PASEBA-1860 file (N, C-alpha, C; in nm, 3 decimals):
! residues 133
1> MSDVIPCL> -2.355/1.626/-2.085/-2.228/1.598/-2.150/-2.111/1.636/-2.059 ~ -2.130/1.737/-1.976/-2.019/1.781/-1.891/-1.991/1.681/-1.779 ~ -2.088/1.595/-1.748/-2.066/1.493/-1.645/-1.996/1.370/-1.700 ~ -1.995/1.353/-1.828/-1.936/1.234/-1.890/-1.784/1.238/-1.881 ~ -1.725/1.353/-1.898/-1.578/1.364/-1.900/-1.517/1.326/-1.765 ~ -1.565/1.375/-1.651/-1.508/1.330/-1.524/-1.529/1.181/-1.498 ~ -1.645/1.129/-1.539/-1.670/0.985/-1.521/-1.573/0.902/-1.604 ~ -1.553/0.941/-1.729/-1.458/0.868/-1.813/-1.315/0.881/-1.762
9> GSLGFFFL> -1.282/0.999/-1.709/-1.149/1.017/-1.652/-1.126/0.929/-1.531 ~ -1.228/0.920/-1.445/-1.217/0.833/-1.327/-1.206/0.687/-1.366 ~ -1.290/0.645/-1.460/-1.283/0.506/-1.506/-1.149/0.476/-1.573 ~ -1.100/0.572/-1.649/-0.969/0.554/-1.714/-0.856/0.541/-1.613 ~ -0.863/0.620/-1.505/-0.761/0.611/-1.401/-0.760/0.473/-1.337 ~ -0.879/0.425/-1.299/-0.886/0.293/-1.236/-0.848/0.182/-1.333 ~ -0.883/0.198/-1.460/-0.843/0.100/-1.561/-0.692/0.093/-1.572 ~ -0.625/0.208/-1.576/-0.480/0.211/-1.583/-0.416/0.153/-1.457
17> LFSFIIVM> -0.473/0.183/-1.342/-0.420/0.132/-1.216/-0.428/-0.021/-1.212 ~ -0.545/-0.076/-1.242/-0.560/-0.222/-1.239/-0.480/-0.289/-1.349 ~ -0.466/-0.224/-1.464/-0.383/-0.280/-1.571/-0.238/-0.289/-1.526 ~ -0.190/-0.186/-1.459/-0.052/-0.187/-1.409/-0.032/-0.300/-1.309 ~ -0.128/-0.319/-1.218/-0.117/-0.426/-1.119/-0.115/-0.562/-1.187 ~ -0.200/-0.582/-1.287/-0.204/-0.709/-1.358/-0.074/-0.734/-1.432 ~ -0.020/-0.633/-1.497/0.107/-0.650/-1.570/0.221/-0.682/-1.474 ~ 0.226/-0.617/-1.359/0.332/-0.645/-1.262/0.322/-0.788/-1.209
25> RYMGYRET> 0.201/-0.834/-1.180/0.183/-0.972/-1.133/0.222/-1.072/-1.241 ~ 0.188/-1.043/-1.366/0.224/-1.132/-1.476/0.375/-1.138/-1.493 ~ 0.442/-1.024/-1.479/0.589/-1.023/-1.490/0.652/-1.104/-1.377 ~ 0.598/-1.095/-1.257/0.647/-1.176/-1.146/0.627/-1.325/-1.171 ~ 0.512/-1.359/-1.230/0.485/-1.499/-1.265/0.584/-1.548/-1.368 ~ 0.609/-1.467/-1.470/0.705/-1.508/-1.576/0.846/-1.523/-1.518 ~ 0.882/-1.438/-1.427/1.013/-1.448/-1.363/1.024/-1.577/-1.283 ~ 0.919/-1.611/-1.209/0.919/-1.735/-1.131/0.929/-1.855/-1.222
33> MALAEKGL> 0.857/-1.854/-1.334/0.861/-1.967/-1.428/0.998/-1.979/-1.494 ~ 1.061/-1.866/-1.525/1.195/-1.870/-1.585/1.296/-1.927/-1.485 ~ 1.284/-1.891/-1.359/1.373/-1.948/-1.257/1.348/-2.098/-1.241 ~ 1.222/-2.140/-1.246/1.190/-2.281/-1.231/1.244/-2.363/-1.347 ~ 1.245/-2.307/-1.467/1.299/-2.378/-1.583/1.449/-2.401/-1.569 ~ 1.516/-2.313/-1.500/1.661/-2.328/-1.478/1.691/-2.409/-1.353 ~ 1.587/-2.455/-1.283/1.608/-2.535/-1.164/1.632/-2.453/-1.039 ~ 1.601/-2.327/-1.044/1.619/-2.240/-0.928/1.485/-2.211/-0.864
41> VRSDKGPG> 1.489/-2.176/-0.738/1.367/-2.144/-0.664/1.382/-2.004/-0.607 ~ 1.276/-1.929/-0.617/1.278/-1.794/-0.559/1.282/-1.806/-0.407 ~ 1.373/-1.736/-0.345/1.387/-1.746/-0.200/1.277/-1.666/-0.131 ~ 1.220/-1.726/-0.028/1.122/-1.655/0.053/1.196/-1.579/0.161 ~ 1.168/-1.453/0.168/1.235/-1.371/0.269/1.167/-1.382/0.405 ~ 1.053/-1.448/0.408/0.982/-1.462/0.534/0.902/-1.338/0.565 ~ 0.850/-1.330/0.687/0.764/-1.217/0.721/0.839/-1.085/0.731 ~ 0.969/-1.087/0.747/1.044/-0.963/0.757/1.025/-0.896/0.892
49> NGKNTLRF> 1.070/-0.774/0.900/1.060/-0.704/1.028/0.944/-0.604/1.031 ~ 0.866/-0.597/0.926/0.749/-0.511/0.926/0.776/-0.365/0.893 ~ 0.897/-0.332/0.855/0.928/-0.191/0.825/0.849/-0.140/0.705 ~ 0.822/-0.230/0.607/0.744/-0.185/0.491/0.602/-0.148/0.531 ~ 0.545/-0.221/0.626/0.412/-0.187/0.674/0.411/-0.048/0.736 ~ 0.514/-0.018/0.813/0.523/0.115/0.875/0.542/0.222/0.770 ~ 0.630/0.198/0.673/0.654/0.298/0.568/0.528/0.327/0.488 ~ 0.461/0.220/0.442/0.338/0.241/0.365/0.231/0.307/0.450
57> GIVITGIG> 0.223/0.271/0.577/0.126/0.333/0.665/0.147/0.482/0.679 ~ 0.272/0.522/0.696/0.302/0.665/0.711/0.273/0.739/0.581 ~ 0.311/0.681/0.467/0.289/0.748/0.339/0.140/0.762/0.310 ~ 0.065/0.654/0.329/-0.079/0.659/0.300/-0.151/0.753/0.397 ~ -0.109/0.755/0.522/-0.168/0.849/0.618/-0.140/0.992/0.576 ~ -0.018/1.019/0.531/0.016/1.154/0.485/-0.065/1.196/0.364 ~ -0.086/1.103/0.271/-0.167/1.134/0.153/-0.311/1.163/0.194 ~ -0.365/1.083/0.283/-0.502/1.105/0.330/-0.517/1.235/0.404
65> LALCVGLY> -0.418/1.268/0.486/-0.423/1.395/0.561/-0.414/1.513/0.465 ~ -0.329/1.503/0.364/-0.319/1.611/0.265/-0.450/1.628/0.189 ~ -0.515/1.517/0.155/-0.645/1.528/0.088/-0.750/1.590/0.180 ~ -0.747/1.555/0.307/-0.842/1.614/0.402/-0.822/1.765/0.411 ~ -0.699/1.807/0.423/-0.670/1.951/0.434/-0.707/2.022/0.305 ~ -0.681/1.959/0.191/-0.712/2.022/0.063/-0.860/2.027/0.032 ~ -0.934/1.926/0.076/-1.076/1.922/0.045/-1.165/1.992/0.148 ~ -1.111/2.022/0.264/-1.191/2.082/0.371/-1.256/2.215/0.330
73> PLGFMGDG> -1.189/2.304/0.259/-1.253/2.431/0.222/-1.376/2.415/0.132 ~ -1.395/2.300/0.069/-1.514/2.282/-0.015/-1.642/2.290/0.067 ~ -1.634/2.259/0.195/-1.752/2.264/0.280/-1.802/2.405/0.306 ~ -1.719/2.504/0.283/-1.760/2.642/0.309/-1.793/2.717/0.181 ~ -1.783/2.651/0.067/-1.820/2.714/-0.060/-1.968/2.689/-0.085 ~ -2.034/2.784/-0.141/-2.176/2.768/-0.172/-2.260/2.765/-0.048 ~ -2.347/2.666/-0.038/-2.438/2.655/0.075/-2.374/2.566/0.182 ~ -2.294/2.624/0.268/-2.221/2.549/0.370/-2.306/2.509/0.488
81> ARFPLGLG> -2.431/2.558/0.494/-2.516/2.527/0.609/-2.568/2.383/0.605 ~ -2.559/2.318/0.491/-2.612/2.183/0.480/-2.522/2.081/0.550 ~ -2.394/2.110/0.564/-2.300/2.014/0.620/-2.241/2.070/0.750 ~ -2.251/1.997/0.859/-2.194/2.047/0.986/-2.043/2.052/0.979 ~ -1.986/2.159/1.032/-1.841/2.182/1.035/-1.776/2.178/0.897 ~ -1.854/2.191/0.793/-1.799/2.190/0.658/-1.755/2.053/0.611 ~ -1.795/1.948/0.681/-1.757/1.812/0.644/-1.867/1.752/0.558 ~ -1.834/1.720/0.436/-1.931/1.660/0.345/-1.879/1.530/0.288
89> PWMLAGFL> -1.950/1.473/0.194/-1.911/1.345/0.138/-1.776/1.348/0.065 ~ -1.733/1.464/0.020/-1.603/1.473/-0.047/-1.488/1.444/0.048 ~ -1.512/1.456/0.177/-1.405/1.430/0.273/-1.369/1.282/0.281 ~ -1.456/1.194/0.230/-1.424/1.051/0.227/-1.298/1.024/0.146 ~ -1.274/1.107/0.045/-1.154/1.090/-0.037/-1.028/1.108/0.046 ~ -1.035/1.178/0.155/-0.920/1.195/0.243/-0.924/1.105/0.366 ~ -1.046/1.085/0.418/-1.059/1.004/0.539/-1.026/0.857/0.515 ~ -1.068/0.802/0.401/-1.042/0.661/0.375/-0.893/0.628/0.372
97> PMFFGLAL> -0.811/0.697/0.291/-0.668/0.663/0.295/-0.602/0.698/0.428 ~ -0.651/0.803/0.495/-0.589/0.840/0.622/-0.611/0.730/0.726 ~ -0.732/0.680/0.738/-0.758/0.576/0.837/-0.698/0.441/0.795 ~ -0.690/0.416/0.666/-0.622/0.295/0.619/-0.474/0.300/0.656 ~ -0.411/0.415/0.637/-0.271/0.430/0.675/-0.252/0.419/0.825 ~ -0.343/0.478/0.902/-0.334/0.465/1.048/-0.350/0.319/1.091 ~ -0.434/0.244/1.020/-0.449/0.101/1.051/-0.319/0.026/1.023 ~ -0.248/0.060/0.916/-0.120/-0.005/0.887/-0.017/0.028/0.996
105> VLIYVLTR> -0.013/0.151/1.040/0.079/0.189/1.148/0.043/0.113/1.275 ~ -0.085/0.101/1.304/-0.130/0.027/1.422/-0.094/-0.121/1.411 ~ -0.107/-0.178/1.294/-0.067/-0.318/1.273/0.082/-0.334/1.302 ~ 0.162/-0.240/1.255/0.307/-0.248/1.281/0.334/-0.241/1.431 ~ 0.268/-0.149/1.500/0.293/-0.131/1.643/0.250/-0.255/1.722 ~ 0.137/-0.313/1.687/0.084/-0.426/1.762/0.154/-0.558/1.732 ~ 0.212/-0.573/1.613/0.270/-0.703/1.575/0.422/-0.707/1.576 ~ 0.486/-0.598/1.604/0.633/-0.602/1.602/0.684/-0.680/1.722
113> EDKKPDQP> 0.797/-0.742/1.701/0.860/-0.819/1.808/0.982/-0.743/1.855 ~ 0.988/-0.717/1.984/1.104/-0.648/2.038/1.219/-0.748/2.049 ~ 1.332/-0.712/1.991/1.449/-0.800/1.997/1.523/-0.774/2.127 ~ 1.565/-0.880/2.189/1.645/-0.869/2.311/1.789/-0.837/2.269 ~ 1.852/-0.738/2.333/1.988/-0.702/2.293/2.090/-0.812/2.326 ~ 2.059/-0.898/2.424/2.157/-1.000/2.461/2.145/-1.125/2.374 ~ 2.042/-1.137/2.288/2.029/-1.252/2.202/2.086/-1.219/2.064 ~ 2.169/-1.308/2.011/2.217/-1.286/1.875/2.103/-1.311/1.777
121> PAAEIKPP> 2.108/-1.249/1.660/2.003/-1.274/1.561/2.007/-1.419/1.515 ~ 1.892/-1.469/1.475/1.884/-1.608/1.430/1.968/-1.625/1.304 ~ 2.043/-1.736/1.299/2.128/-1.763/1.183/2.041/-1.803/1.065 ~ 2.080/-1.758/0.947/2.007/-1.793/0.827/2.051/-1.932/0.782 ~ 1.956/-2.013/0.744/1.986/-2.146/0.695/2.004/-2.137/0.545 ~ 2.120/-2.178/0.499/2.149/-2.172/0.356/2.123/-2.310/0.297 ~ 2.072/-2.315/0.174/2.050/-2.444/0.111/2.184/-2.511/0.081 ~ 2.189/-2.644/0.083/2.315/-2.712/0.053/2.356/-2.688/-0.091
129> EPPQG> 2.486/-2.679/-0.110/2.537/-2.658/-0.245/2.534/-2.789/-0.321 ~ 2.501/-2.781/-0.452/2.497/-2.906/-0.530/2.638/-2.965/-0.546 ~ 2.646/-3.097/-0.554/2.777/-3.159/-0.570/2.840/-3.119/-0.703 ~ 2.968/-3.096/-0.699/3.040/-3.056/-0.820/3.105/-3.179/-0.882 ~ 3.102/-3.185/-1.008/3.170/-3.299/-1.070/3.113/-3.342/-1.197
END
């Protein structure tokens, strides 16, 4: 019975997480449909400059590193001789987000485009205004 509560808690967490993602996607869909009914189109911002990739990479790496530091002492509790350097399967909870975040930072570094200071930024193309009358 004592194992059921953590399992239900974990399942409940993932259920809430996926429910939130589904609700957010549905709200975005409804917003797009409401704009389409009014004859408007959602503007595509394009690929952007990649700053969000860097931000999320740094945040996720920090969360993974914090989990690694917090979970590391578990390897020395009880029978620590079974796991070398105190690294056990619980460390995956920290290593996975840490390496995922590092991959995002690496993606930002490898795909960013250096802007030349002597070139002006590309002009944005605005849609033509509808005729008035």
